[in-house]
PAPALUM-278164 format. One record per residue: residue number from 1; x, y, z of N, C-alpha, C in turn. Coordinates in steps of 0.02 Angstrom, whole numbers. Atoms other than C-alpha are relative to their C-alpha. Layout:
% PAPALUM-278164
<pt><pos>NUM</pos><n_c1>X</n_c1><n_c2>Y</n_c2><n_c3>Z</n_c3><ca_c1>X</ca_c1><ca_c2>Y</ca_c2><ca_c3>Z</ca_c3><c_c1>X</c_c1><c_c2>Y</c_c2><c_c3>Z</c_c3></pt>
...
//
This chain:
% PAPALUM-278164
<pt><pos>1</pos><n_c1>-53</n_c1><n_c2>-50</n_c2><n_c3>0</n_c3><ca_c1>1405</ca_c1><ca_c2>-8366</ca_c2><ca_c3>-1515</ca_c3><c_c1>67</c_c1><c_c2>-38</c_c2><c_c3>0</c_c3></pt>
<pt><pos>2</pos><n_c1>-66</n_c1><n_c2>31</n_c2><n_c3>1</n_c3><ca_c1>1581</ca_c1><ca_c2>-8418</ca_c2><ca_c3>-1563</ca_c3><c_c1>51</c_c1><c_c2>45</c_c2><c_c3>37</c_c3></pt>
<pt><pos>3</pos><n_c1>-51</n_c1><n_c2>-36</n_c2><n_c3>-39</n_c3><ca_c1>1745</ca_c1><ca_c2>-8360</ca_c2><ca_c3>-1486</ca_c3><c_c1>10</c_c1><c_c2>72</c_c2><c_c3>-26</c_c3></pt>
<pt><pos>4</pos><n_c1>-10</n_c1><n_c2>-67</n_c2><n_c3>28</n_c3><ca_c1>1768</ca_c1><ca_c2>-8212</ca_c2><ca_c3>-1605</ca_c3><c_c1>-59</c_c1><c_c2>46</c_c2><c_c3>18</c_c3></pt>
<pt><pos>5</pos><n_c1>58</n_c1><n_c2>-40</n_c2><n_c3>-18</n_c3><ca_c1>1591</ca_c1><ca_c2>-8151</ca_c2><ca_c3>-1572</ca_c3><c_c1>1</c_c1><c_c2>18</c_c2><c_c3>74</c_c3></pt>
<pt><pos>6</pos><n_c1>-6</n_c1><n_c2>-13</n_c2><n_c3>-71</n_c3><ca_c1>1621</ca_c1><ca_c2>-8168</ca_c2><ca_c3>-1385</ca_c3><c_c1>52</c_c1><c_c2>54</c_c2><c_c3>13</c_c3></pt>
<pt><pos>7</pos><n_c1>-52</n_c1><n_c2>-51</n_c2><n_c3>-8</n_c3><ca_c1>1782</ca_c1><ca_c2>-8067</ca_c2><ca_c3>-1398</ca_c3><c_c1>-27</c_c1><c_c2>69</c_c2><c_c3>-20</c_c3></pt>
<pt><pos>8</pos><n_c1>30</n_c1><n_c2>-64</n_c2><n_c3>22</n_c3><ca_c1>1688</ca_c1><ca_c2>-7932</ca_c2><ca_c3>-1495</ca_c3><c_c1>-47</c_c1><c_c2>28</c_c2><c_c3>53</c_c3></pt>
<pt><pos>9</pos><n_c1>48</n_c1><n_c2>-22</n_c2><n_c3>-52</n_c3><ca_c1>1552</ca_c1><ca_c2>-7926</ca_c2><ca_c3>-1361</ca_c3><c_c1>36</c_c1><c_c2>23</c_c2><c_c3>62</c_c3></pt>
<pt><pos>10</pos><n_c1>-38</n_c1><n_c2>-20</n_c2><n_c3>-59</n_c3><ca_c1>1678</ca_c1><ca_c2>-7918</ca_c2><ca_c3>-1219</ca_c3><c_c1>34</c_c1><c_c2>67</c_c2><c_c3>-12</c_c3></pt>
<pt><pos>11</pos><n_c1>-34</n_c1><n_c2>-62</n_c2><n_c3>17</n_c3><ca_c1>1775</ca_c1><ca_c2>-7780</ca_c2><ca_c3>-1307</ca_c3><c_c1>-49</c_c1><c_c2>59</c_c2><c_c3>4</c_c3></pt>
<pt><pos>12</pos><n_c1>50</n_c1><n_c2>-54</n_c2><n_c3>0</n_c3><ca_c1>1617</ca_c1><ca_c2>-7677</ca_c2><ca_c3>-1330</ca_c3><c_c1>-25</c_c1><c_c2>13</c_c2><c_c3>71</c_c3></pt>
<pt><pos>13</pos><n_c1>28</n_c1><n_c2>-7</n_c2><n_c3>-68</n_c3><ca_c1>1549</ca_c1><ca_c2>-7710</ca_c2><ca_c3>-1154</ca_c3><c_c1>50</c_c1><c_c2>32</c_c2><c_c3>48</c_c3></pt>
<pt><pos>14</pos><n_c1>-51</n_c1><n_c2>-25</n_c2><n_c3>-45</n_c3><ca_c1>1715</ca_c1><ca_c2>-7671</ca_c2><ca_c3>-1067</ca_c3><c_c1>36</c_c1><c_c2>61</c_c2><c_c3>-27</c_c3></pt>
<pt><pos>15</pos><n_c1>-31</n_c1><n_c2>-58</n_c2><n_c3>33</n_c3><ca_c1>1765</ca_c1><ca_c2>-7531</ca_c2><ca_c3>-1187</ca_c3><c_c1>76</c_c1><c_c2>-8</c_c2><c_c3>-3</c_c3></pt>
<pt><pos>16</pos><n_c1>-70</n_c1><n_c2>14</n_c2><n_c3>11</n_c3><ca_c1>1933</ca_c1><ca_c2>-7611</ca_c2><ca_c3>-1227</ca_c3><c_c1>9</c_c1><c_c2>-23</c_c2><c_c3>-73</c_c3></pt>
<pt><pos>17</pos><n_c1>-12</n_c1><n_c2>24</n_c2><n_c3>68</n_c3><ca_c1>2016</ca_c1><ca_c2>-7664</ca_c2><ca_c3>-1390</ca_c3><c_c1>-17</c_c1><c_c2>-74</c_c2><c_c3>-5</c_c3></pt>
<pt><pos>18</pos><n_c1>13</n_c1><n_c2>71</n_c2><n_c3>11</n_c3><ca_c1>1974</ca_c1><ca_c2>-7831</ca_c2><ca_c3>-1468</ca_c3><c_c1>61</c_c1><c_c2>-42</c_c2><c_c3>19</c_c3></pt>
<pt><pos>19</pos><n_c1>-62</n_c1><n_c2>36</n_c2><n_c3>-18</n_c3><ca_c1>2156</ca_c1><ca_c2>-7883</ca_c2><ca_c3>-1444</ca_c3><c_c1>5</c_c1><c_c2>-10</c_c2><c_c3>75</c_c3></pt>
<pt><pos>20</pos><n_c1>-3</n_c1><n_c2>5</n_c2><n_c3>-73</n_c3><ca_c1>2148</ca_c1><ca_c2>-7846</ca_c2><ca_c3>-1258</ca_c3><c_c1>-54</c_c1><c_c2>-48</c_c2><c_c3>25</c_c3></pt>
<pt><pos>21</pos><n_c1>54</n_c1><n_c2>45</n_c2><n_c3>-20</n_c3><ca_c1>1981</ca_c1><ca_c2>-7935</ca_c2><ca_c3>-1241</ca_c3><c_c1>18</c_c1><c_c2>-72</c_c2><c_c3>-15</c_c3></pt>
<pt><pos>22</pos><n_c1>-22</n_c1><n_c2>68</n_c2><n_c3>18</n_c3><ca_c1>2053</ca_c1><ca_c2>-8087</ca_c2><ca_c3>-1331</ca_c3><c_c1>52</c_c1><c_c2>-27</c_c2><c_c3>49</c_c3></pt>
<pt><pos>23</pos><n_c1>-51</n_c1><n_c2>22</n_c2><n_c3>-48</n_c3><ca_c1>2203</ca_c1><ca_c2>-8093</ca_c2><ca_c3>-1214</ca_c3><c_c1>-31</c_c1><c_c2>-16</c_c2><c_c3>68</c_c3></pt>
<pt><pos>24</pos><n_c1>34</n_c1><n_c2>12</n_c2><n_c3>-64</n_c3><ca_c1>2090</ca_c1><ca_c2>-8080</ca_c2><ca_c3>-1061</ca_c3><c_c1>-40</c_c1><c_c2>-65</c_c2><c_c3>-3</c_c3></pt>
<pt><pos>25</pos><n_c1>40</n_c1><n_c2>62</n_c2><n_c3>7</n_c3><ca_c1>1974</ca_c1><ca_c2>-8218</ca_c2><ca_c3>-1125</ca_c3><c_c1>47</c_c1><c_c2>-61</c_c2><c_c3>1</c_c3></pt>
<pt><pos>26</pos><n_c1>-48</n_c1><n_c2>56</n_c2><n_c3>1</n_c3><ca_c1>2124</ca_c1><ca_c2>-8331</ca_c2><ca_c3>-1163</ca_c3><c_c1>30</c_c1><c_c2>-12</c_c2><c_c3>69</c_c3></pt>
<pt><pos>27</pos><n_c1>-29</n_c1><n_c2>7</n_c2><n_c3>-68</n_c3><ca_c1>2198</ca_c1><ca_c2>-8296</ca_c2><ca_c3>-990</ca_c3><c_c1>-52</c_c1><c_c2>-31</c_c2><c_c3>47</c_c3></pt>
<pt><pos>28</pos><n_c1>53</n_c1><n_c2>28</n_c2><n_c3>-43</n_c3><ca_c1>2031</ca_c1><ca_c2>-8334</ca_c2><ca_c3>-906</ca_c3><c_c1>-9</c_c1><c_c2>-74</c_c2><c_c3>-12</c_c3></pt>
<pt><pos>29</pos><n_c1>11</n_c1><n_c2>71</n_c2><n_c3>14</n_c3><ca_c1>2004</ca_c1><ca_c2>-8499</ca_c2><ca_c3>-995</ca_c3><c_c1>60</c_c1><c_c2>-42</c_c2><c_c3>19</c_c3></pt>
<pt><pos>30</pos><n_c1>-61</n_c1><n_c2>36</n_c2><n_c3>-18</n_c3><ca_c1>2185</ca_c1><ca_c2>-8552</ca_c2><ca_c3>-971</ca_c3><c_c1>5</c_c1><c_c2>-9</c_c2><c_c3>76</c_c3></pt>
<pt><pos>31</pos><n_c1>-4</n_c1><n_c2>3</n_c2><n_c3>-73</n_c3><ca_c1>2179</ca_c1><ca_c2>-8512</ca_c2><ca_c3>-785</ca_c3><c_c1>-51</c_c1><c_c2>-48</c_c2><c_c3>28</c_c3></pt>
<pt><pos>32</pos><n_c1>53</n_c1><n_c2>46</n_c2><n_c3>-24</n_c3><ca_c1>2014</ca_c1><ca_c2>-8605</ca_c2><ca_c3>-759</ca_c3><c_c1>21</c_c1><c_c2>-72</c_c2><c_c3>-15</c_c3></pt>
<pt><pos>33</pos><n_c1>-21</n_c1><n_c2>68</n_c2><n_c3>18</n_c3><ca_c1>2080</ca_c1><ca_c2>-8758</ca_c2><ca_c3>-853</ca_c3><c_c1>56</c_c1><c_c2>-24</c_c2><c_c3>46</c_c3></pt>
<pt><pos>34</pos><n_c1>-56</n_c1><n_c2>19</n_c2><n_c3>-44</n_c3><ca_c1>2243</ca_c1><ca_c2>-8761</ca_c2><ca_c3>-752</ca_c3><c_c1>-24</c_c1><c_c2>-14</c_c2><c_c3>71</c_c3></pt>
<pt><pos>35</pos><n_c1>24</n_c1><n_c2>9</n_c2><n_c3>-69</n_c3><ca_c1>2151</ca_c1><ca_c2>-8742</ca_c2><ca_c3>-586</ca_c3><c_c1>-40</c_c1><c_c2>-64</c_c2><c_c3>6</c_c3></pt>
<pt><pos>36</pos><n_c1>43</n_c1><n_c2>60</n_c2><n_c3>-3</n_c3><ca_c1>2022</ca_c1><ca_c2>-8878</ca_c2><ca_c3>-623</ca_c3><c_c1>42</c_c1><c_c2>-63</c_c2><c_c3>-11</c_c3></pt>
<pt><pos>37</pos><n_c1>-43</n_c1><n_c2>58</n_c2><n_c3>13</n_c3><ca_c1>2155</ca_c1><ca_c2>-8995</ca_c2><ca_c3>-693</ca_c3><c_c1>42</c_c1><c_c2>-19</c_c2><c_c3>60</c_c3></pt>
<pt><pos>38</pos><n_c1>-40</n_c1><n_c2>14</n_c2><n_c3>-59</n_c3><ca_c1>2253</ca_c1><ca_c2>-8978</ca_c2><ca_c3>-532</ca_c3><c_c1>-43</c_c1><c_c2>-20</c_c2><c_c3>61</c_c3></pt>
<pt><pos>39</pos><n_c1>45</n_c1><n_c2>22</n_c2><n_c3>-54</n_c3><ca_c1>2100</ca_c1><ca_c2>-9023</ca_c2><ca_c3>-427</ca_c3><c_c1>-34</c_c1><c_c2>56</c_c2><c_c3>37</c_c3></pt>
<pt><pos>40</pos><n_c1>34</n_c1><n_c2>-57</n_c2><n_c3>-32</n_c3><ca_c1>2048</ca_c1><ca_c2>-8848</ca_c2><ca_c3>-374</ca_c3><c_c1>-67</c_c1><c_c2>12</c_c2><c_c3>-33</c_c3></pt>
<pt><pos>41</pos><n_c1>62</n_c1><n_c2>-22</n_c2><n_c3>31</n_c3><ca_c1>1877</ca_c1><ca_c2>-8774</ca_c2><ca_c3>-406</ca_c3><c_c1>5</c_c1><c_c2>75</c_c2><c_c3>-9</c_c3></pt>
<pt><pos>42</pos><n_c1>2</n_c1><n_c2>-72</n_c2><n_c3>14</n_c3><ca_c1>1843</ca_c1><ca_c2>-8601</ca_c2><ca_c3>-477</ca_c3><c_c1>-73</c_c1><c_c2>21</c_c2><c_c3>6</c_c3></pt>
<pt><pos>43</pos><n_c1>68</n_c1><n_c2>-23</n_c2><n_c3>-11</n_c3><ca_c1>1688</ca_c1><ca_c2>-8510</ca_c2><ca_c3>-415</ca_c3><c_c1>-5</c_c1><c_c2>74</c_c2><c_c3>-17</c_c3></pt>
<pt><pos>44</pos><n_c1>16</n_c1><n_c2>-69</n_c2><n_c3>19</n_c3><ca_c1>1622</ca_c1><ca_c2>-8351</ca_c2><ca_c3>-495</ca_c3><c_c1>-71</c_c1><c_c2>12</c_c2><c_c3>25</c_c3></pt>
<pt><pos>45</pos><n_c1>64</n_c1><n_c2>-10</n_c2><n_c3>-33</n_c3><ca_c1>1481</ca_c1><ca_c2>-8295</ca_c2><ca_c3>-380</ca_c3><c_c1>-51</c_c1><c_c2>31</c_c2><c_c3>-49</c_c3></pt>
<pt><pos>46</pos><n_c1>52</n_c1><n_c2>-24</n_c2><n_c3>45</n_c3><ca_c1>1320</ca_c1><ca_c2>-8271</ca_c2><ca_c3>-478</ca_c3><c_c1>4</c_c1><c_c2>-31</c_c2><c_c3>-69</c_c3></pt>
<pt><pos>47</pos><n_c1>-8</n_c1><n_c2>30</n_c2><n_c3>66</n_c3><ca_c1>1392</ca_c1><ca_c2>-8355</ca_c2><ca_c3>-633</ca_c3><c_c1>0</c_c1><c_c2>-76</c_c2><c_c3>5</c_c3></pt>
<pt><pos>48</pos><n_c1>-2</n_c1><n_c2>73</n_c2><n_c3>-8</n_c3><ca_c1>1441</ca_c1><ca_c2>-8531</ca_c2><ca_c3>-581</ca_c3><c_c1>67</c_c1><c_c2>-24</c_c2><c_c3>26</c_c3></pt>
<pt><pos>49</pos><n_c1>-60</n_c1><n_c2>32</n_c2><n_c3>-26</n_c3><ca_c1>1574</ca_c1><ca_c2>-8653</ca_c2><ca_c3>-525</ca_c3><c_c1>25</c_c1><c_c2>-52</c_c2><c_c3>-49</c_c3></pt>
<pt><pos>50</pos><n_c1>-33</n_c1><n_c2>51</n_c2><n_c3>39</n_c3><ca_c1>1699</ca_c1><ca_c2>-8758</ca_c2><ca_c3>-620</ca_c3><c_c1>38</c_c1><c_c2>-45</c_c2><c_c3>48</c_c3></pt>
<pt><pos>51</pos><n_c1>-36</n_c1><n_c2>46</n_c2><n_c3>-42</n_c3><ca_c1>1768</ca_c1><ca_c2>-8915</ca_c2><ca_c3>-539</ca_c3><c_c1>10</c_c1><c_c2>-65</c_c2><c_c3>-37</c_c3></pt>
<pt><pos>52</pos><n_c1>-10</n_c1><n_c2>66</n_c2><n_c3>31</n_c3><ca_c1>1830</ca_c1><ca_c2>-9090</ca_c2><ca_c3>-579</ca_c3><c_c1>-41</c_c1><c_c2>-51</c_c2><c_c3>39</c_c3></pt>
<pt><pos>53</pos><n_c1>40</n_c1><n_c2>52</n_c2><n_c3>-30</n_c3><ca_c1>1730</ca_c1><ca_c2>-9246</ca_c2><ca_c3>-544</ca_c3><c_c1>24</c_c1><c_c2>-67</c_c2><c_c3>-25</c_c3></pt>
<pt><pos>54</pos><n_c1>-21</n_c1><n_c2>67</n_c2><n_c3>21</n_c3><ca_c1>1773</ca_c1><ca_c2>-9430</ca_c2><ca_c3>-548</ca_c3><c_c1>-60</c_c1><c_c2>-40</c_c2><c_c3>-23</c_c3></pt>
<pt><pos>55</pos><n_c1>52</n_c1><n_c2>42</n_c2><n_c3>28</n_c3><ca_c1>1668</ca_c1><ca_c2>-9541</ca_c2><ca_c3>-658</ca_c3><c_c1>23</c_c1><c_c2>-73</c_c2><c_c3>7</c_c3></pt>
<pt><pos>56</pos><n_c1>-19</n_c1><n_c2>69</n_c2><n_c3>-12</n_c3><ca_c1>1670</ca_c1><ca_c2>-9725</ca_c2><ca_c3>-608</ca_c3><c_c1>2</c_c1><c_c2>-40</c_c2><c_c3>-65</c_c3></pt>
<pt><pos>57</pos><n_c1>-1</n_c1><n_c2>46</n_c2><n_c3>56</n_c3><ca_c1>1712</ca_c1><ca_c2>-9865</ca_c2><ca_c3>-728</ca_c3><c_c1>-69</c_c1><c_c2>-32</c_c2><c_c3>-6</c_c3></pt>
<pt><pos>58</pos><n_c1>66</n_c1><n_c2>30</n_c2><n_c3>10</n_c3><ca_c1>1557</ca_c1><ca_c2>-9941</ca_c2><ca_c3>-805</ca_c3><c_c1>0</c_c1><c_c2>-41</c_c2><c_c3>-63</c_c3></pt>
<pt><pos>59</pos><n_c1>7</n_c1><n_c2>41</n_c2><n_c3>60</n_c3><ca_c1>1496</ca_c1><ca_c2>-10060</ca_c2><ca_c3>-937</ca_c3><c_c1>-48</c_c1><c_c2>35</c_c2><c_c3>-47</c_c3></pt>
<pt><pos>60</pos><n_c1>42</n_c1><n_c2>-32</n_c2><n_c3>50</n_c3><ca_c1>1424</ca_c1><ca_c2>-9988</ca_c2><ca_c3>-1098</ca_c3><c_c1>-16</c_c1><c_c2>-49</c_c2><c_c3>-55</c_c3></pt>
<pt><pos>61</pos><n_c1>20</n_c1><n_c2>42</n_c2><n_c3>55</n_c3><ca_c1>1354</ca_c1><ca_c2>-10053</ca_c2><ca_c3>-1259</ca_c3><c_c1>14</c_c1><c_c2>37</c_c2><c_c3>-65</c_c3></pt>
<pt><pos>62</pos><n_c1>-13</n_c1><n_c2>-29</n_c2><n_c3>66</n_c3><ca_c1>1415</ca_c1><ca_c2>-10020</ca_c2><ca_c3>-1436</ca_c3><c_c1>-67</c_c1><c_c2>3</c_c2><c_c3>-37</c_c3></pt>
<pt><pos>63</pos><n_c1>66</n_c1><n_c2>-4</n_c2><n_c3>31</n_c3><ca_c1>1257</ca_c1><ca_c2>-9953</ca_c2><ca_c3>-1520</ca_c3><c_c1>-3</c_c1><c_c2>-31</c_c2><c_c3>-70</c_c3></pt>
<pt><pos>64</pos><n_c1>-1</n_c1><n_c2>27</n_c2><n_c3>67</n_c3><ca_c1>1312</ca_c1><ca_c2>-10017</ca_c2><ca_c3>-1690</ca_c3><c_c1>-4</c_c1><c_c2>-77</c_c2><c_c3>0</c_c3></pt>
<pt><pos>65</pos><n_c1>-5</n_c1><n_c2>73</n_c2><n_c3>-1</n_c3><ca_c1>1352</ca_c1><ca_c2>-10197</ca_c2><ca_c3>-1644</ca_c3><c_c1>-37</c_c1><c_c2>-33</c_c2><c_c3>58</c_c3></pt>
<pt><pos>66</pos><n_c1>33</n_c1><n_c2>28</n_c2><n_c3>-60</n_c3><ca_c1>1266</ca_c1><ca_c2>-10219</ca_c2><ca_c3>-1475</ca_c3><c_c1>50</c_c1><c_c2>-32</c_c2><c_c3>47</c_c3></pt>
<pt><pos>67</pos><n_c1>-52</n_c1><n_c2>31</n_c2><n_c3>-41</n_c3><ca_c1>1432</ca_c1><ca_c2>-10282</ca_c2><ca_c3>-1405</ca_c3><c_c1>11</c_c1><c_c2>40</c_c2><c_c3>64</c_c3></pt>
<pt><pos>68</pos><n_c1>-13</n_c1><n_c2>-33</n_c2><n_c3>-64</n_c3><ca_c1>1464</ca_c1><ca_c2>-10245</ca_c2><ca_c3>-1221</ca_c3><c_c1>73</c_c1><c_c2>23</c_c2><c_c3>1</c_c3></pt>
<pt><pos>69</pos><n_c1>-68</n_c1><n_c2>-27</n_c2><n_c3>-4</n_c3><ca_c1>1616</ca_c1><ca_c2>-10135</ca_c2><ca_c3>-1190</ca_c3><c_c1>11</c_c1><c_c2>28</c_c2><c_c3>71</c_c3></pt>
<pt><pos>70</pos><n_c1>-17</n_c1><n_c2>-29</n_c2><n_c3>-65</n_c3><ca_c1>1707</ca_c1><ca_c2>-10078</ca_c2><ca_c3>-1034</ca_c3><c_c1>22</c_c1><c_c2>72</c_c2><c_c3>-10</c_c3></pt>
<pt><pos>71</pos><n_c1>-18</n_c1><n_c2>-70</n_c2><n_c3>3</n_c3><ca_c1>1716</ca_c1><ca_c2>-9891</ca_c2><ca_c3>-1010</ca_c3><c_c1>41</c_c1><c_c2>15</c_c2><c_c3>63</c_c3></pt>
<pt><pos>72</pos><n_c1>-43</n_c1><n_c2>-10</n_c2><n_c3>-58</n_c3><ca_c1>1863</ca_c1><ca_c2>-9844</ca_c2><ca_c3>-897</ca_c3><c_c1>-21</c_c1><c_c2>61</c_c2><c_c3>42</c_c3></pt>
<pt><pos>73</pos><n_c1>12</n_c1><n_c2>-57</n_c2><n_c3>-44</n_c3><ca_c1>1852</ca_c1><ca_c2>-9726</ca_c2><ca_c3>-749</ca_c3><c_c1>36</c_c1><c_c2>61</c_c2><c_c3>-29</c_c3></pt>
<pt><pos>74</pos><n_c1>-30</n_c1><n_c2>-61</n_c2><n_c3>27</n_c3><ca_c1>1891</ca_c1><ca_c2>-9545</ca_c2><ca_c3>-791</ca_c3><c_c1>-14</c_c1><c_c2>58</c_c2><c_c3>47</c_c3></pt>
<pt><pos>75</pos><n_c1>12</n_c1><n_c2>-63</n_c2><n_c3>-35</n_c3><ca_c1>1909</ca_c1><ca_c2>-9374</ca_c2><ca_c3>-713</ca_c3><c_c1>-23</c_c1><c_c2>49</c_c2><c_c3>-53</c_c3></pt>
<pt><pos>76</pos><n_c1>30</n_c1><n_c2>-44</n_c2><n_c3>50</n_c3><ca_c1>1798</ca_c1><ca_c2>-9250</ca_c2><ca_c3>-804</ca_c3><c_c1>-15</c_c1><c_c2>69</c_c2><c_c3>30</c_c3></pt>
<pt><pos>77</pos><n_c1>18</n_c1><n_c2>-67</n_c2><n_c3>-25</n_c3><ca_c1>1765</ca_c1><ca_c2>-9062</ca_c2><ca_c3>-790</ca_c3><c_c1>-76</c_c1><c_c2>6</c_c2><c_c3>7</c_c3></pt>
<pt><pos>78</pos><n_c1>71</n_c1><n_c2>-13</n_c2><n_c3>-12</n_c3><ca_c1>1597</ca_c1><ca_c2>-9005</ca_c2><ca_c3>-722</ca_c3><c_c1>-11</c_c1><c_c2>74</c_c2><c_c3>9</c_c3></pt>
<pt><pos>79</pos><n_c1>20</n_c1><n_c2>-70</n_c2><n_c3>-10</n_c3><ca_c1>1510</ca_c1><ca_c2>-8837</ca_c2><ca_c3>-728</ca_c3><c_c1>-69</c_c1><c_c2>0</c_c2><c_c3>31</c_c3></pt>
<pt><pos>80</pos><n_c1>65</n_c1><n_c2>-9</n_c2><n_c3>-32</n_c3><ca_c1>1368</ca_c1><ca_c2>-8790</ca_c2><ca_c3>-611</ca_c3><c_c1>-18</c_c1><c_c2>74</c_c2><c_c3>-5</c_c3></pt>
<pt><pos>81</pos><n_c1>21</n_c1><n_c2>-70</n_c2><n_c3>8</n_c3><ca_c1>1274</ca_c1><ca_c2>-8631</ca_c2><ca_c3>-655</ca_c3><c_c1>-21</c_c1><c_c2>28</c_c2><c_c3>68</c_c3></pt>
<pt><pos>82</pos><n_c1>18</n_c1><n_c2>-35</n_c2><n_c3>-61</n_c3><ca_c1>1252</ca_c1><ca_c2>-8504</ca_c2><ca_c3>-515</ca_c3><c_c1>-72</c_c1><c_c2>26</c_c2><c_c3>-4</c_c3></pt>
<pt><pos>83</pos><n_c1>70</n_c1><n_c2>-23</n_c2><n_c3>-5</n_c3><ca_c1>1085</ca_c1><ca_c2>-8433</ca_c2><ca_c3>-457</ca_c3><c_c1>-15</c_c1><c_c2>58</c_c2><c_c3>-48</c_c3></pt>
<pt><pos>84</pos><n_c1>11</n_c1><n_c2>-57</n_c2><n_c3>44</n_c3><ca_c1>1104</ca_c1><ca_c2>-8270</ca_c2><ca_c3>-553</ca_c3><c_c1>-3</c_c1><c_c2>-20</c_c2><c_c3>-73</c_c3></pt>
<pt><pos>85</pos><n_c1>-1</n_c1><n_c2>24</n_c2><n_c3>69</n_c3><ca_c1>1145</ca_c1><ca_c2>-8361</ca_c2><ca_c3>-715</ca_c3><c_c1>-66</c_c1><c_c2>-38</c_c2><c_c3>-15</c_c3></pt>
<pt><pos>86</pos><n_c1>62</n_c1><n_c2>39</n_c2><n_c3>9</n_c3><ca_c1>998</ca_c1><ca_c2>-8482</ca_c2><ca_c3>-693</ca_c3><c_c1>-60</c_c1><c_c2>47</c_c2><c_c3>-5</c_c3></pt>
<pt><pos>87</pos><n_c1>55</n_c1><n_c2>-47</n_c2><n_c3>0</n_c3><ca_c1>881</ca_c1><ca_c2>-8338</ca_c2><ca_c3>-656</ca_c3><c_c1>-4</c_c1><c_c2>39</c_c2><c_c3>-65</c_c3></pt>
<pt><pos>88</pos><n_c1>-2</n_c1><n_c2>-38</n_c2><n_c3>62</n_c3><ca_c1>936</ca_c1><ca_c2>-8239</ca_c2><ca_c3>-809</ca_c3><c_c1>-23</c_c1><c_c2>-42</c_c2><c_c3>-59</c_c3></pt>
<pt><pos>89</pos><n_c1>20</n_c1><n_c2>45</n_c2><n_c3>54</n_c3><ca_c1>911</ca_c1><ca_c2>-8390</ca_c2><ca_c3>-923</ca_c3><c_c1>-73</c_c1><c_c2>-19</c_c2><c_c3>4</c_c3></pt>
<pt><pos>90</pos><n_c1>68</n_c1><n_c2>25</n_c2><n_c3>-11</n_c3><ca_c1>743</ca_c1><ca_c2>-8437</ca_c2><ca_c3>-848</ca_c3><c_c1>-53</c_c1><c_c2>55</c_c2><c_c3>-1</c_c3></pt>
<pt><pos>91</pos><n_c1>50</n_c1><n_c2>-53</n_c2><n_c3>1</n_c3><ca_c1>658</ca_c1><ca_c2>-8267</ca_c2><ca_c3>-866</ca_c3><c_c1>-51</c_c1><c_c2>-13</c_c2><c_c3>-55</c_c3></pt>
<pt><pos>92</pos><n_c1>51</n_c1><n_c2>11</n_c2><n_c3>51</n_c3><ca_c1>493</ca_c1><ca_c2>-8282</ca_c2><ca_c3>-957</ca_c3><c_c1>7</c_c1><c_c2>51</c_c2><c_c3>-57</c_c3></pt>
<pt><pos>93</pos><n_c1>-5</n_c1><n_c2>-45</n_c2><n_c3>58</n_c3><ca_c1>488</ca_c1><ca_c2>-8207</ca_c2><ca_c3>-1132</ca_c3><c_c1>-50</c_c1><c_c2>56</c_c2><c_c3>7</c_c3></pt>
<pt><pos>94</pos><n_c1>45</n_c1><n_c2>-57</n_c2><n_c3>-4</n_c3><ca_c1>413</ca_c1><ca_c2>-8033</ca_c2><ca_c3>-1142</ca_c3><c_c1>-51</c_c1><c_c2>-3</c_c2><c_c3>-56</c_c3></pt>
<pt><pos>95</pos><n_c1>52</n_c1><n_c2>0</n_c2><n_c3>52</n_c3><ca_c1>248</ca_c1><ca_c2>-8020</ca_c2><ca_c3>-1234</ca_c3><c_c1>4</c_c1><c_c2>65</c_c2><c_c3>-39</c_c3></pt>
<pt><pos>96</pos><n_c1>-2</n_c1><n_c2>-59</n_c2><n_c3>44</n_c3><ca_c1>238</ca_c1><ca_c2>-7901</ca_c2><ca_c3>-1381</ca_c3><c_c1>-65</c_c1><c_c2>37</c_c2><c_c3>2</c_c3></pt>
//
């Protein structure tokens, strides 16, 4: 599902216009990005949590040349799925 398909689904589910659904989706993603970038976490109970995590510097290997390279430390975004989300995804397929 791409962004336009998601906006269509949100508009239908919430019974709002596609334009309104697009603005809400953009506001949601922007707010989550700003919060996580500033070091906060965002938790949506049943859906999941967004937070930042520090990845330590490490040594890697260029797969093309085999040369060792240094990979610098970085702060990266993380998403942890909530119990409700995990349960919905893990439901066994219904038999026909």
